[in-house]
C-alpha positions as CSV (number, residue, x, y, z in Angstrom):
1,M,0.0,0.0,0.0
2,T,1.4,3.4,-1.0
3,E,1.4,6.4,1.3
4,E,-1.2,9.2,0.4
5,P,0.5,12.2,-1.2
6,V,0.1,15.6,0.4
7,Y,-0.6,18.4,-2.1
8,T,0.3,22.1,-1.8
9,V,-2.1,24.5,-3.5
10,Q,0.4,25.1,-6.2
11,Q,0.9,21.3,-6.8
12,A,-2.9,20.8,-7.0
13,N,-3.2,23.7,-9.4
14,D,-0.3,22.4,-11.5
15,L,-2.3,19.1,-11.9
16,L,-5.4,20.8,-13.2
17,P,-4.4,20.9,-16.9
18,F,-4.2,17.1,-16.8
19,L,-7.0,16.5,-14.4
20,A,-9.7,18.5,-16.1
21,P,-9.6,16.6,-19.4
22,T,-9.4,13.3,-17.6
23,L,-12.5,14.2,-15.6
24,V,-14.4,15.3,-18.8
25,E,-13.6,12.1,-20.5
26,L,-14.2,10.0,-17.5
27,R,-17.7,11.5,-17.0
28,E,-18.5,10.9,-20.6
29,K,-17.2,7.3,-20.6
30,F,-18.7,6.5,-17.2
31,E,-22.2,7.2,-18.5
32,E,-21.6,5.1,-21.5
33,A,-20.2,2.3,-19.3
34,A,-23.4,2.2,-17.2
35,L,-25.4,1.6,-20.4
36,I,-22.9,-1.0,-21.6
37,R,-23.1,-2.9,-18.4
38,K,-26.9,-3.1,-18.8
39,K,-26.5,-4.3,-22.4
40,M,-23.9,-6.9,-21.3
41,A,-26.3,-8.2,-18.6
42,T,-29.0,-8.5,-21.1
43,A,-26.7,-10.3,-23.6
44,S,-25.6,-12.7,-20.9
45,R,-29.2,-13.8,-20.2
46,S,-29.5,-14.8,-23.9
47,N,-26.6,-16.6,-25.5
48,G,-24.0,-14.2,-24.0
49,W,-22.6,-13.0,-27.4
50,S,-22.9,-9.7,-29.1
51,T,-21.2,-8.2,-32.1
52,A,-20.6,-5.1,-30.0
53,R,-18.8,-7.0,-27.2
54,D,-15.3,-6.0,-28.3
55,E,-16.3,-2.3,-28.4
56,W,-18.0,-2.6,-25.0
57,T,-14.9,-4.2,-23.5
58,S,-12.7,-1.5,-24.9
59,K,-14.9,1.3,-23.5
60,L,-15.0,-0.3,-20.1
61,A,-11.2,-0.7,-20.2
62,R,-10.8,3.0,-20.9
63,V,-13.0,3.8,-17.8
64,D,-10.6,1.6,-15.8
65,E,-7.6,3.4,-17.2
66,L,-9.0,6.8,-16.3
67,M,-9.9,5.7,-12.8
68,D,-6.4,4.2,-12.4
69,R,-4.9,7.6,-13.5
70,M,-7.0,9.4,-10.8
71,N,-6.0,6.8,-8.2
72,G,-2.3,7.3,-9.2
73,W,-2.6,11.0,-8.4
74,G,-3.9,10.1,-5.0
75,I,-6.9,12.4,-5.2
76,Q,-10.5,11.6,-4.2
77,L,-13.2,11.8,-6.8
78,R,-16.3,12.9,-4.9
79,D,-18.8,13.4,-7.7
80,I,-18.3,12.3,-11.2
81,T,-21.2,14.4,-12.6
82,T,-19.8,17.7,-11.4
83,G,-16.2,16.7,-11.4
84,L,-15.7,17.4,-7.7
85,V,-12.4,16.2,-6.4
86,D,-10.4,16.6,-3.2
87,F,-6.6,16.7,-2.9
88,P,-5.1,15.6,0.4
89,G,-3.3,18.6,1.9
90,L,-2.1,20.2,5.2
91,R,-3.2,23.4,6.8
92,D,-1.4,24.5,10.0
93,G,-0.3,20.9,10.5
94,E,-3.9,19.5,10.2
95,E,-4.7,17.0,7.4
96,I,-7.3,18.6,5.2
97,W,-8.9,18.4,1.7
98,L,-8.1,21.0,-0.9
99,C,-11.4,21.1,-2.8
100,W,-11.9,21.8,-6.5
101,R,-14.7,21.3,-9.0
102,L,-14.5,21.0,-12.7
103,G,-14.9,24.5,-14.3
104,E,-13.3,26.4,-11.4
105,P,-10.2,28.3,-12.6
106,E,-8.0,27.1,-9.7
107,V,-8.0,25.3,-6.4
108,A,-9.3,28.0,-4.1
109,Y,-11.1,26.1,-1.3
110,W,-10.5,23.6,1.5
111,H,-12.4,21.7,4.1
112,R,-11.6,19.5,7.1
113,R,-11.3,15.7,6.5
114,T,-14.5,15.2,8.5
115,E,-16.5,17.7,6.5
116,G,-17.6,17.9,2.9
117,F,-18.2,20.3,0.0
118,D,-21.0,22.2,1.8
119,R,-18.4,23.2,4.5
120,R,-15.6,24.3,2.2
121,E,-13.9,27.6,2.9
122,P,-11.8,29.9,0.7
123,L,-8.1,29.4,1.1
């Protein structure tokens, strides 16, 4: 098991050019993946074969790749629909979450580990 990274605000902001497109693609593919899983369940109740199976498998694999990328960064995806993520950070020696949502220009909020989005405060 790897140790959780600790992000500074600058490090979190530096990741945004990579994180934002990953979240956009993940959100898009995640919705497709939900539909694919339903189709695969239906296909398995019949003879289990579909001409689209290879395409489905490829799309599901891409969702896994994107999730692995997010996990590799050590950030927490809180809401795939809004692109809400938390970066582990420190504030005055306390472990906190640096909070960012897709569409925001920079990481500008934080909240305690025991709190959520509704309790975030400006940095």
